[in-house]
C-alpha positions in Angstrom: 0.2 -0.1 -0.1 1.0 3.6 -0.9 0.5 6.6 1.0 -2.6 7.8 -0.8 -4.3 4.3 -0.6 -3.5 4.0 2.8 -4.7 7.4 3.8 -7.8 7.4 1.8 -8.8 3.7 3.8 -8.1 5.9 7.2 -10.3 8.4 6.3 -13.3 6.7 5.0 -13.6 5.5 8.4 -16.3 7.3 10.3 -15.4 10.7 12.1 -11.6 10.0 11.2 -9.4 13.1 10.6 -6.4 14.3 9.3 -3.6 16.4 11.8 -0.4 17.5 12.1 0.4 18.1 16.0 4.0 16.7 15.9 4.9 18.8 12.7 4.3 18.6 9.3 6.4 15.4 8.5 4.3 13.0 10.6 0.6 13.0 9.9 -2.0 11.9 12.5 -5.0 10.1 12.3 -7.8 10.7 14.8 -11.5 10.1 15.8 -14.0 11.4 18.1 -14.8 15.5 18.5 -11.8 18.1 18.6 -12.2 18.0 22.4 -12.3 14.4 22.9 -10.0 13.3 19.9 -7.8 9.8 20.2 -5.3 9.1 17.4 -5.3 5.6 16.2 -2.5 5.7 13.3 0.4 7.8 12.4 2.3 7.9 8.9 6.1 9.1 8.6 6.0 10.6 5.8 9.4 11.2 5.1 10.3 7.4 5.3 10.9 5.1 2.4 9.1 2.1 2.8 6.3 3.8 4.3 5.9 3.6 8.1 2.5 3.2 9.7 2.0 3.1 13.4 -1.0 1.5 14.8 -2.5 1.0 18.2 -3.0 -2.8 19.2 -4.1 -4.9 21.6 -1.2 -5.8 23.4 -1.7 -9.7 23.2 -1.7 -9.5 19.0 1.1 -7.0 19.2 2.9 -9.8 20.3 2.0 -12.1 17.9 2.7 -10.0 14.7 6.3 -8.7 16.4 6.6 -12.5 16.0 4.9 -13.3 12.7 6.6 -10.3 10.7 9.8 -8.6 10.3 7.8 -5.8 9.4 6.1 -5.0 12.3 7.7 -3.9 15.6 7.3 -1.9 18.8 5.7 1.4 18.1 8.3 4.2 17.2 8.0 7.2 19.6 5.5 5.4 21.1 4.0 3.2 24.1 5.4 -0.3 23.2 2.8 -2.3 24.9 -0.1 -0.6 23.1 1.7 0.4 19.5 3.2 -1.2 16.6 5.0 0.4 13.5 4.4 -1.0 10.5 7.0 -0.9 7.7 4.8 -0.9 4.7 7.0 -3.8 2.2 4.5 -5.9 1.1 5.2 -8.4 3.6 2.0 -8.0 5.4 -1.3 -8.7 2.7 -3.4 -5.5 1.6 -6.4 -7.0 3.3 -4.8 -7.6 7.0 -3.5 -4.3 7.0 -6.9 -2.7 6.6 -7.8 -5.3 9.4 -4.8 -3.6 11.5 -6.5 -0.2 11.3 -9.8 -1.0 11.6 -8.6 -2.8 14.6 -6.8 0.2 15.6 -9.6 2.6 15.2 -11.8 0.3 17.1 -9.4 0.8 20.1 -10.1 4.1 20.3 -13.9 4.5 19.8 
């Protein structure tokens, strides 16, 4: 998945919106009202391959990290609850979309 297709999928989720609270190089996707929004995805826009960080159930995080070399503890995030995924093609697109949905669901 490229940046555009990941972003289109993320923003297709109900109430999802894009913000840049950490500067223009990190796209932060949130849900909820402006006063009560929660991050559920981040994209480091200056990396190749694309780095997608997602909230994740701690047990599932461990499984994903052991199954895929492109899944690692969240970069600059709580390592227990976040994964950073390198989008190299190792993980099938439907699974990436499922992980995005999982992250979104954890924050609503």
